[in-house]
C-alpha positions as CSV (number, residue, x, y, z in Angstrom):
1,T,-19.3,6.0,-2.0
2,T,-23.0,5.3,-2.3
3,R,-25.1,3.4,0.2
4,P,-29.0,2.6,0.4
5,F,-30.5,5.3,2.9
6,E,-31.1,4.2,6.3
7,H,-33.6,5.4,8.6
8,A,-32.3,3.6,11.5
9,K,-28.5,4.8,10.9
10,L,-29.9,8.2,10.9
11,E,-31.8,7.8,14.1
12,A,-28.9,6.3,15.7
13,V,-26.5,9.0,14.5
14,V,-28.9,11.9,16.0
15,A,-29.2,9.9,19.1
16,R,-25.9,9.5,19.6
17,A,-25.1,13.2,18.8
18,Y,-28.1,13.8,21.6
19,H,-26.7,11.3,24.3
20,T,-23.1,13.1,23.7
21,T,-24.1,16.6,24.3
22,Q,-27.4,16.7,26.2
23,K,-27.2,13.5,28.2
24,C,-30.6,12.2,27.3
25,Q,-32.2,10.7,24.3
26,P,-34.1,12.8,21.4
27,P,-37.4,13.7,21.4
28,P,-39.4,10.9,19.2
29,Q,-40.9,13.6,17.7
30,L,-37.9,15.3,16.6
31,L,-36.4,12.2,15.1
32,D,-39.6,11.9,12.8
33,T,-39.3,15.4,11.8
34,I,-35.4,15.1,10.9
35,S,-36.0,11.8,9.1
36,A,-38.7,13.4,7.1
37,N,-37.1,16.6,6.7
38,V,-33.7,14.4,5.3
39,S,-36.2,12.4,3.0
40,Q,-37.9,15.3,1.4
41,Y,-34.1,16.8,1.0
42,L,-33.1,13.9,-1.0
43,Q,-36.1,14.0,-3.2
44,L,-35.5,17.6,-3.7
45,C,-32.2,16.9,-5.1
46,G,-33.4,14.0,-7.2
47,A,-31.1,11.7,-5.4
48,S,-31.6,8.0,-5.9
49,D,-31.0,4.8,-4.2
50,P,-28.3,3.9,-3.3
51,V,-27.4,7.7,-2.5
52,S,-24.1,9.3,-2.0
53,V,-23.0,9.3,1.6
54,E,-22.2,12.9,1.6
55,V,-25.6,14.0,0.1
56,V,-27.2,11.9,3.2
57,Q,-24.9,14.0,5.6
58,D,-25.8,17.1,3.9
59,A,-29.2,16.5,4.4
60,V,-28.8,15.4,8.5
61,E,-26.3,18.7,8.5
62,R,-29.2,21.1,7.7
63,A,-31.9,19.4,9.3
64,L,-29.8,19.3,12.6
65,T,-28.6,22.8,12.5
66,A,-32.4,24.1,11.5
67,L,-34.0,21.8,14.3
68,A,-32.1,20.8,17.3
69,P,-29.7,22.5,19.9
70,H,-26.5,24.1,18.6
71,E,-24.3,21.5,20.5
72,V,-25.9,18.4,18.8
73,G,-25.4,20.0,15.2
74,R,-21.9,20.9,15.8
75,H,-21.3,17.3,17.5
76,F,-22.7,15.7,14.0
77,I,-20.4,18.2,11.8
78,V,-17.5,17.1,13.6
79,Y,-18.7,13.3,13.5
80,R,-19.5,14.1,10.1
81,N,-15.5,15.4,9.3
82,Q,-14.0,12.2,11.4
83,R,-16.0,9.3,9.4
84,R,-15.2,11.3,6.0
85,E,-11.5,11.1,6.9
86,K,-11.9,7.7,7.8
87,R,-13.9,6.7,4.3
88,E,-11.7,8.4,2.1
89,A,-8.6,6.6,4.0
90,N,-10.2,3.4,3.3
91,D,-12.6,3.4,0.7
92,G,-11.4,2.3,-2.6
93,Y,-7.9,3.1,-1.3
94,C,-6.8,-0.3,-0.6
95,I,-5.0,0.0,-3.7
96,E,-4.0,-3.9,-4.0
97,K,-7.8,-4.2,-5.2
98,I,-7.3,-2.5,-8.5
99,P,-7.3,-5.0,-11.0
100,D,-4.2,-6.6,-12.5
101,D,-6.0,-6.1,-16.0
102,V,-3.2,-4.0,-17.7
103,T,-0.6,-5.5,-19.8
104,T,2.6,-3.1,-20.1
105,P,4.0,-2.6,-23.9
106,W,7.6,-2.6,-23.0
107,G,10.1,-1.9,-25.7
108,P,13.6,-3.9,-25.9
109,L,15.1,-2.0,-23.4
110,G,12.6,-0.6,-20.9
111,Y,11.9,-3.7,-18.9
112,V,15.4,-3.8,-18.2
113,T,16.3,-0.2,-17.7
114,Y,13.3,-0.1,-15.1
115,K,14.4,-3.1,-13.4
116,R,17.9,-1.9,-12.9
117,T,17.0,1.4,-12.3
118,Y,13.5,2.0,-10.5
119,A,12.5,-1.7,-9.0
120,R,13.1,-1.4,-5.3
121,A,14.2,-4.4,-3.4
122,L,11.3,-6.2,-1.8
123,P,11.1,-6.3,2.0
124,D,11.7,-10.0,2.0
125,G,14.8,-9.9,0.2
126,S,13.5,-12.3,-2.6
127,G,14.1,-10.0,-5.4
128,T,12.6,-6.5,-6.8
129,E,9.3,-5.1,-7.2
130,S,7.5,-5.8,-10.4
131,F,6.4,-2.6,-12.4
132,R,2.6,-3.4,-11.2
133,Q,4.2,-3.3,-7.3
134,T,6.1,0.1,-8.3
135,V,2.9,1.6,-9.6
136,L,0.9,0.7,-7.0
137,R,3.9,1.9,-4.3
138,V,3.6,5.3,-6.3
139,L,0.0,6.0,-6.2
140,D,-0.5,4.9,-2.7
141,A,2.8,7.5,-1.6
142,S,0.9,10.1,-3.9
143,R,-1.8,10.0,-1.6
144,R,-0.4,9.2,1.9
145,Q,3.0,11.1,1.4
146,L,2.0,13.9,-1.1
147,G,-1.7,14.3,0.0
148,V,-3.1,13.8,-3.9
149,P,-6.5,13.5,-3.2
150,F,-7.5,10.8,-5.7
151,T,-11.1,9.6,-6.0
152,V,-11.3,5.6,-6.7
153,N,-12.0,6.7,-10.3
154,E,-8.9,8.7,-10.6
155,L,-6.8,6.4,-8.8
156,Q,-8.0,3.6,-11.1
157,Q,-7.6,5.7,-14.3
158,A,-3.7,6.6,-13.2
159,Y,-3.0,3.1,-12.5
160,K,-4.1,2.3,-15.9
161,D,-2.6,4.9,-17.7
162,L,0.9,4.5,-15.7
163,M,0.7,0.3,-16.4
164,S,0.0,0.8,-19.9
165,L,2.8,3.8,-20.5
166,K,0.5,6.2,-21.6
167,G,2.1,8.4,-18.9
168,M,4.5,8.5,-16.1
169,V,5.9,10.1,-13.3
170,A,9.3,11.5,-13.1
171,G,12.1,8.7,-12.5
172,R,12.9,10.2,-9.0
173,F,9.0,9.6,-8.1
174,L,9.3,6.1,-9.2
175,W,12.4,5.3,-7.0
176,Q,11.7,7.3,-3.9
177,L,7.8,7.6,-3.3
178,G,6.6,5.2,-0.5
179,T,10.3,5.5,0.8
180,Q,11.1,7.0,4.5
181,T,13.0,9.5,2.5
182,V,10.2,11.4,1.6
183,D,8.6,10.7,5.1
184,R,11.6,12.4,6.6
185,L,12.3,15.3,3.9
186,G,9.1,15.8,2.1
187,L,8.7,16.9,-1.5
188,M,12.3,18.8,-1.4
189,S,13.8,15.3,-1.5
190,L,11.9,14.6,-5.1
191,Q,13.2,17.6,-6.6
192,N,15.9,17.8,-9.3
193,C,19.3,19.6,-8.4
């Protein structure tokens, strides 16, 4: 994720870490020093604006561990990990946002076989999944149930490859990923006999 670098956000994060661990506000000169240190680090890295959140957080972590009390740096590292997990859970992984811009080149029997064998019933009972819904279910479950660490670009590329039939997961994956069976039994439920 890239965002414009904001000194005010940096100061708020440092102030929160100080308040949580030291029960006081950080000294103003320390905020200025940390902000200057982070800006200098970003320039040395050749970071442009907007800049990667991870690059900014690397710079903040370096500055805090060098200039602030140990507990403040430690608090920031824990905070950083929690924020990263939240970003990864939300950042670009709303798979419904992937554009529906790929036409699937079905052959004479492909679509019929897909609908008969792999399309799951819709929760509202109105029919079965479209191929797009199946692909999105598989990609989301690959991330959630199997722990595949897709980047946004990888997720979009996998979607295009699956939708255009340039690649495909095993039929058992098409049928079961995203179901409670996989939640309950894990990867073993996806193995062949």
